[in-house]
SEDREN-572780 format. One record per residue (C-alpha): z, x, y; residue in one letter. Coordinates in Angstrom, 1 decimal. Layout:
BEGIN
<node pz="Z" px="X" py="Y" res="a"/>
...
END
This chain:
BEGIN
<node pz="105.7" px="91.0" py="76.9" res="m"/>
<node pz="102.8" px="91.9" py="74.7" res="s"/>
<node pz="104.0" px="89.8" py="71.9" res="a"/>
<node pz="104.5" px="86.8" py="74.1" res="t"/>
<node pz="101.0" px="87.2" py="75.3" res="t"/>
<node pz="99.6" px="87.4" py="71.8" res="d"/>
<node pz="101.5" px="84.3" py="70.8" res="t"/>
<node pz="100.3" px="82.5" py="73.8" res="t"/>
<node pz="96.7" px="83.5" py="73.0" res="a"/>
<node pz="97.0" px="82.5" py="69.4" res="e"/>
<node pz="98.5" px="79.2" py="70.4" res="k"/>
<node pz="95.6" px="78.6" py="72.8" res="a"/>
<node pz="93.2" px="79.5" py="70.2" res="t"/>
<node pz="94.8" px="77.2" py="67.7" res="a"/>
<node pz="94.7" px="74.3" py="70.3" res="e"/>
<node pz="91.1" px="75.1" py="71.0" res="k"/>
<node pz="90.2" px="74.9" py="67.4" res="a"/>
<node pz="92.2" px="71.7" py="67.0" res="t"/>
<node pz="90.4" px="70.3" py="70.0" res="a"/>
<node pz="87.0" px="71.3" py="68.6" res="e"/>
<node pz="87.9" px="69.8" py="65.3" res="k"/>
<node pz="89.0" px="66.6" py="66.9" res="t"/>
<node pz="85.8" px="66.6" py="69.0" res="a"/>
<node pz="83.8" px="67.1" py="65.9" res="a"/>
<node pz="85.5" px="64.3" py="64.1" res="e"/>
<node pz="85.0" px="62.0" py="67.0" res="e"/>
<node pz="81.3" px="63.0" py="67.1" res="t"/>
<node pz="81.0" px="62.2" py="63.4" res="d"/>
<node pz="82.7" px="58.9" py="63.9" res="t"/>
<node pz="80.5" px="57.9" py="66.8" res="a"/>
<node pz="77.3" px="58.8" py="64.9" res="t"/>
<node pz="77.7" px="56.0" py="62.3" res="p"/>
<node pz="78.6" px="53.5" py="65.0" res="e"/>
<node pz="75.5" px="54.5" py="66.9" res="t"/>
<node pz="73.5" px="54.3" py="63.7" res="a"/>
<node pz="75.1" px="51.0" py="63.0" res="t"/>
<node pz="74.5" px="49.8" py="66.5" res="a"/>
<node pz="70.9" px="51.0" py="66.5" res="e"/>
<node pz="70.1" px="49.8" py="63.0" res="g"/>
<node pz="70.3" px="46.0" py="63.5" res="p"/>
<node pz="68.4" px="46.3" py="66.7" res="e"/>
<node pz="65.7" px="48.3" py="65.0" res="t"/>
<node pz="65.7" px="45.9" py="62.1" res="d"/>
<node pz="65.5" px="43.0" py="64.5" res="t"/>
<node pz="62.6" px="44.6" py="66.4" res="a"/>
<node pz="60.9" px="45.3" py="63.1" res="t"/>
<node pz="61.4" px="41.7" py="62.0" res="a"/>
<node pz="60.1" px="40.4" py="65.2" res="e"/>
<node pz="57.0" px="42.7" py="65.0" res="t"/>
<node pz="56.4" px="41.5" py="61.4" res="a"/>
<node pz="56.8" px="37.9" py="62.6" res="t"/>
<node pz="54.3" px="38.4" py="65.4" res="a"/>
<node pz="51.9" px="40.1" py="62.9" res="d"/>
<node pz="52.4" px="37.1" py="60.6" res="t"/>
<node pz="51.7" px="34.6" py="63.4" res="a"/>
<node pz="48.6" px="36.6" py="64.5" res="t"/>
<node pz="47.4" px="36.5" py="60.9" res="a"/>
<node pz="48.1" px="32.8" py="60.6" res="e"/>
<node pz="46.3" px="32.2" py="63.9" res="t"/>
<node pz="43.3" px="34.2" py="62.7" res="a"/>
<node pz="43.3" px="32.3" py="59.5" res="t"/>
<node pz="43.5" px="29.0" py="61.3" res="a"/>
<node pz="40.6" px="30.0" py="63.6" res="e"/>
<node pz="38.6" px="31.1" py="60.5" res="t"/>
<node pz="39.3" px="27.8" py="58.9" res="a"/>
<node pz="38.3" px="25.9" py="62.1" res="t"/>
<node pz="35.0" px="27.9" py="62.3" res="a"/>
<node pz="34.3" px="27.2" py="58.6" res="e"/>
<node pz="35.0" px="23.5" py="59.2" res="t"/>
<node pz="32.6" px="23.4" py="62.2" res="a"/>
<node pz="30.0" px="25.3" py="60.1" res="t"/>
<node pz="30.4" px="22.7" py="57.3" res="a"/>
<node pz="30.1" px="19.8" py="59.7" res="e"/>
<node pz="27.0" px="21.4" py="61.3" res="t"/>
<node pz="25.5" px="21.8" py="57.9" res="a"/>
<node pz="26.2" px="18.2" py="57.0" res="e"/>
<node pz="24.7" px="17.0" py="60.3" res="t"/>
<node pz="21.6" px="19.1" py="59.6" res="t"/>
<node pz="21.4" px="17.7" py="56.1" res="d"/>
<node pz="21.7" px="14.1" py="57.5" res="a"/>
<node pz="19.0" px="14.7" py="60.1" res="v"/>
<node pz="16.6" px="16.6" py="57.9" res="e"/>
<node pz="15.5" px="13.7" py="55.7" res="p"/>
<node pz="14.6" px="11.6" py="58.8" res="s"/>
<node pz="12.5" px="14.4" py="60.2" res="s"/>
<node pz="11.0" px="15.0" py="56.7" res="t"/>
<node pz="10.2" px="11.3" py="56.5" res="t"/>
<node pz="8.7" px="11.3" py="60.0" res="d"/>
<node pz="6.6" px="14.3" py="59.0" res="a"/>
<node pz="5.4" px="12.7" py="55.8" res="v"/>
<node pz="4.7" px="9.2" py="57.2" res="e"/>
<node pz="1.6" px="10.1" py="59.1" res="p"/>
<node pz="0.1" px="11.7" py="56.0" res="s"/>
<node pz="0.9" px="8.6" py="54.0" res="s"/>
<node pz="-0.8" px="6.4" py="56.7" res="t"/>
<node pz="-4.0" px="8.5" py="56.6" res="t"/>
<node pz="-4.3" px="8.2" py="52.8" res="e"/>
<node pz="-7.4" px="6.3" py="51.8" res="t"/>
<node pz="-7.8" px="4.2" py="48.7" res="a"/>
<node pz="-9.6" px="6.0" py="45.9" res="p"/>
<node pz="-13.2" px="5.0" py="45.1" res="a"/>
<node pz="-13.4" px="2.0" py="42.8" res="g"/>
<node pz="-10.0" px="0.7" py="43.7" res="s"/>
<node pz="-9.4" px="-3.0" py="44.3" res="p"/>
<node pz="-9.0" px="-2.4" py="48.0" res="a"/>
<node pz="-12.4" px="-0.7" py="48.3" res="r"/>
<node pz="-14.0" px="-3.5" py="46.3" res="r"/>
<node pz="-12.5" px="-6.2" py="48.5" res="l"/>
<node pz="-13.4" px="-4.5" py="51.7" res="l"/>
<node pz="-17.1" px="-5.6" py="51.7" res="p"/>
<node pz="-16.1" px="-9.2" py="50.8" res="i"/>
<node pz="-13.6" px="-9.4" py="53.6" res="v"/>
<node pz="-16.1" px="-8.0" py="56.1" res="l"/>
<node pz="-18.7" px="-10.5" py="54.9" res="a"/>
<node pz="-16.2" px="-13.4" py="55.2" res="a"/>
<node pz="-15.4" px="-12.3" py="58.7" res="l"/>
<node pz="-19.0" px="-12.1" py="59.7" res="l"/>
<node pz="-19.7" px="-15.6" py="58.2" res="v"/>
<node pz="-16.6" px="-17.0" py="60.0" res="a"/>
<node pz="-17.8" px="-15.5" py="63.3" res="s"/>
<node pz="-21.3" px="-16.8" py="62.8" res="a"/>
<node pz="-19.9" px="-20.3" py="62.0" res="v"/>
<node pz="-17.6" px="-20.2" py="65.1" res="a"/>
<node pz="-20.5" px="-19.2" py="67.3" res="v"/>
<node pz="-22.7" px="-21.9" py="65.8" res="a"/>
<node pz="-20.1" px="-24.5" py="66.3" res="l"/>
<node pz="-19.5" px="-23.5" py="69.9" res="l"/>
<node pz="-23.2" px="-23.5" py="70.5" res="g"/>
<node pz="-23.7" px="-26.9" py="68.9" res="w"/>
<node pz="-20.8" px="-28.3" py="70.9" res="g"/>
<node pz="-22.3" px="-27.1" py="74.1" res="a"/>
<node pz="-25.7" px="-28.3" py="73.1" res="y"/>
<node pz="-24.3" px="-31.7" py="72.1" res="s"/>
<node pz="-22.4" px="-32.1" py="75.3" res="e"/>
<node pz="-25.5" px="-31.1" py="77.3" res="s"/>
<node pz="-27.7" px="-33.5" py="75.3" res="r"/>
<node pz="-25.3" px="-36.4" py="75.8" res="a"/>
<node pz="-25.2" px="-35.7" py="79.5" res="q"/>
<node pz="-29.0" px="-35.7" py="79.7" res="r"/>
<node pz="-29.1" px="-39.0" py="77.7" res="t"/>
<node pz="-26.8" px="-40.7" py="80.1" res="q"/>
<node pz="-28.7" px="-39.4" py="83.1" res="d"/>
<node pz="-32.0" px="-40.6" py="81.7" res="a"/>
<node pz="-30.6" px="-44.1" py="80.8" res="a"/>
<node pz="-28.9" px="-44.5" py="84.2" res="l"/>
<node pz="-32.1" px="-43.6" py="86.0" res="a"/>
<node pz="-34.1" px="-46.1" py="83.8" res="a"/>
<node pz="-31.5" px="-48.8" py="84.6" res="a"/>
<node pz="-32.0" px="-48.2" py="88.3" res="r"/>
<node pz="-35.8" px="-48.4" py="88.1" res="d"/>
<node pz="-36.0" px="-51.3" py="85.6" res="n"/>
<node pz="-33.4" px="-53.5" py="87.4" res="t"/>
<node pz="-35.2" px="-53.0" py="90.7" res="t"/>
<node pz="-38.5" px="-54.2" py="89.1" res="q"/>
<node pz="-37.1" px="-57.1" py="87.2" res="v"/>
<node pz="-35.2" px="-58.5" py="90.2" res="l"/>
<node pz="-38.1" px="-58.0" py="92.6" res="s"/>
<node pz="-41.2" px="-60.4" py="92.9" res="y"/>
<node pz="-43.6" px="-61.6" py="95.6" res="n"/>
<node pz="-45.5" px="-64.8" py="95.9" res="s"/>
<node pz="-48.8" px="-63.1" py="96.3" res="t"/>
<node pz="-48.3" px="-60.7" py="93.3" res="t"/>
<node pz="-46.1" px="-62.9" py="91.0" res="l"/>
<node pz="-48.1" px="-62.6" py="87.8" res="d"/>
<node pz="-48.4" px="-58.8" py="88.1" res="a"/>
<node pz="-44.7" px="-58.5" py="88.9" res="d"/>
<node pz="-43.7" px="-60.6" py="85.8" res="l"/>
<node pz="-46.1" px="-58.6" py="83.6" res="a"/>
<node pz="-44.5" px="-55.3" py="84.7" res="r"/>
<node pz="-41.0" px="-56.7" py="84.2" res="s"/>
<node pz="-41.9" px="-57.8" py="80.6" res="r"/>
<node pz="-42.7" px="-54.2" py="79.8" res="g"/>
<node pz="-39.2" px="-53.0" py="80.9" res="l"/>
<node pz="-37.1" px="-55.4" py="78.7" res="i"/>
<node pz="-36.4" px="-55.8" py="75.0" res="s"/>
<node pz="-34.3" px="-57.6" py="72.4" res="g"/>
<node pz="-32.5" px="-60.7" py="73.3" res="g"/>
<node pz="-32.9" px="-60.2" py="77.0" res="f"/>
<node pz="-36.7" px="-60.6" py="76.7" res="a"/>
<node pz="-36.3" px="-64.2" py="75.6" res="a"/>
<node pz="-33.8" px="-64.9" py="78.3" res="k"/>
<node pz="-36.1" px="-63.5" py="80.9" res="f"/>
<node pz="-39.0" px="-65.6" py="79.8" res="e"/>
<node pz="-36.9" px="-68.7" py="80.1" res="e"/>
<node pz="-35.6" px="-67.7" py="83.5" res="l"/>
<node pz="-39.1" px="-66.9" py="84.7" res="a"/>
<node pz="-40.6" px="-70.2" py="83.6" res="s"/>
<node pz="-37.8" px="-72.5" py="84.8" res="t"/>
<node pz="-36.6" px="-70.8" py="88.0" res="v"/>
<node pz="-38.6" px="-67.9" py="89.3" res="i"/>
<node pz="-42.2" px="-69.2" py="89.1" res="v"/>
<node pz="-41.4" px="-72.7" py="90.5" res="p"/>
<node pz="-39.3" px="-71.3" py="93.4" res="a"/>
<node pz="-41.8" px="-68.6" py="94.3" res="v"/>
<node pz="-44.9" px="-70.9" py="94.2" res="r"/>
<node pz="-43.3" px="-73.9" py="96.0" res="q"/>
<node pz="-41.4" px="-72.0" py="98.7" res="q"/>
<node pz="-43.6" px="-68.9" py="99.1" res="s"/>
<node pz="-40.5" px="-66.9" py="98.1" res="l"/>
<node pz="-40.3" px="-63.1" py="98.0" res="s"/>
<node pz="-37.4" px="-61.0" py="96.8" res="t"/>
<node pz="-36.9" px="-57.3" py="97.1" res="k"/>
<node pz="-34.0" px="-55.6" py="95.1" res="a"/>
<node pz="-32.5" px="-52.2" py="95.8" res="t"/>
<node pz="-29.8" px="-50.5" py="93.6" res="v"/>
<node pz="-27.3" px="-48.8" py="96.0" res="v"/>
<node pz="-24.9" px="-47.5" py="93.4" res="r"/>
<node pz="-24.8" px="-47.0" py="89.6" res="a"/>
<node pz="-22.4" px="-45.6" py="87.1" res="a"/>
<node pz="-22.2" px="-45.3" py="83.3" res="v"/>
<node pz="-19.6" px="-47.5" py="81.7" res="i"/>
<node pz="-20.0" px="-46.2" py="78.1" res="d"/>
<node pz="-22.7" px="-44.4" py="76.2" res="a"/>
<node pz="-24.0" px="-44.0" py="72.6" res="q"/>
<node pz="-26.9" px="-41.8" py="71.5" res="p"/>
<node pz="-29.3" px="-44.8" py="71.6" res="d"/>
<node pz="-27.5" px="-47.2" py="74.0" res="q"/>
<node pz="-25.9" px="-46.9" py="77.4" res="v"/>
<node pz="-24.1" px="-49.6" py="79.5" res="r"/>
<node pz="-24.1" px="-49.2" py="83.2" res="a"/>
<node pz="-22.7" px="-51.0" py="86.3" res="l"/>
<node pz="-25.1" px="-51.5" py="89.2" res="l"/>
<node pz="-24.5" px="-52.6" py="92.7" res="f"/>
<node pz="-27.7" px="-54.4" py="93.9" res="v"/>
<node pz="-28.8" px="-55.5" py="97.3" res="n"/>
<node pz="-31.3" px="-58.3" py="97.4" res="q"/>
<node pz="-33.3" px="-59.3" py="100.5" res="t"/>
<node pz="-35.0" px="-62.7" py="100.1" res="t"/>
<node pz="-37.6" px="-64.2" py="102.4" res="t"/>
<node pz="-38.7" px="-67.9" py="102.3" res="v"/>
<node pz="-42.0" px="-69.0" py="103.8" res="g"/>
<node pz="-41.5" px="-70.6" py="107.2" res="g"/>
<node pz="-38.1" px="-68.9" py="107.8" res="q"/>
<node pz="-38.5" px="-65.7" py="109.7" res="p"/>
<node pz="-34.9" px="-64.5" py="109.1" res="a"/>
<node pz="-34.4" px="-62.9" py="105.6" res="p"/>
<node pz="-31.3" px="-63.6" py="103.5" res="h"/>
<node pz="-29.4" px="-60.6" py="102.2" res="n"/>
<node pz="-27.0" px="-60.6" py="99.2" res="a"/>
<node pz="-25.1" px="-58.0" py="97.3" res="t"/>
<node pz="-24.5" px="-58.5" py="93.6" res="n"/>
<node pz="-22.9" px="-56.5" py="90.7" res="q"/>
<node pz="-24.8" px="-56.4" py="87.5" res="v"/>
<node pz="-23.9" px="-55.0" py="84.1" res="r"/>
<node pz="-27.0" px="-53.7" py="82.4" res="v"/>
<node pz="-27.4" px="-52.5" py="78.8" res="t"/>
<node pz="-30.0" px="-49.9" py="78.2" res="m"/>
<node pz="-31.4" px="-49.4" py="74.6" res="t"/>
<node pz="-33.6" px="-46.6" py="73.4" res="w"/>
<node pz="-36.7" px="-48.5" py="72.1" res="t"/>
<node pz="-40.1" px="-47.1" py="71.1" res="n"/>
<node pz="-39.4" px="-43.8" py="72.9" res="g"/>
<node pz="-38.1" px="-45.2" py="76.2" res="k"/>
<node pz="-35.1" px="-46.8" py="77.7" res="w"/>
<node pz="-35.4" px="-50.6" py="78.1" res="l"/>
<node pz="-33.1" px="-53.4" py="79.4" res="i"/>
<node pz="-31.7" px="-55.1" py="76.4" res="s"/>
<node pz="-29.1" px="-57.2" py="78.3" res="d"/>
<node pz="-28.3" px="-58.0" py="82.0" res="m"/>
<node pz="-25.2" px="-59.9" py="83.1" res="q"/>
<node pz="-24.4" px="-60.8" py="86.7" res="p"/>
<node pz="-20.6" px="-60.2" py="87.5" res="l"/>
END
């Protein structure tokens, strides 16, 4: 009974040892598989980490390059703008520069100023002379037209009681070729009619205007009303005539040098 028990115990011990050995072997076998299984995953994780680090480094490098590019462009822009600002800053000083003493520009300046002064004086003189000439011409026309009114009134007016005095005054108001015509008219027409018919004529200039004018001669158009009275006829005779009169400056006064009825 004791022997059987011992054998059984030894057998149990042997089986236990075998089981432990088998378990140990299985443990050893599982360990490499675990290592093998874990190894690729670890390597993959390590590779992914390295790849991420590389991407990060590349991103940082790209950002650095971009920043450098932006810095370079900013520098180029600054370089492109700076000459303009420099030019703008320099231009005023160049504008304010003055010609050195004795330079051609300084020598010409008084000449230019003198020429401008002379030109201004000439312009003022011409303007003044033009205004004076125009005013003088107007005064000449006015004086000649006034003389034409007065002289025509006298030459075309006469009275039977004052005929000789009237003709004498008329002779003092005419000149040139008209003086001879007037003498012929007076001797052949005026004197006989006045003396025989006791005729009297009164002339009145109602309108007058200058036709053309020269410094010493003016032609004018006159509208003349004549009232004629004949002795023994109480009713006067009225007539309106147009007369072209030429006035000539003679011996310091305006005289009738021609008279033409129209």
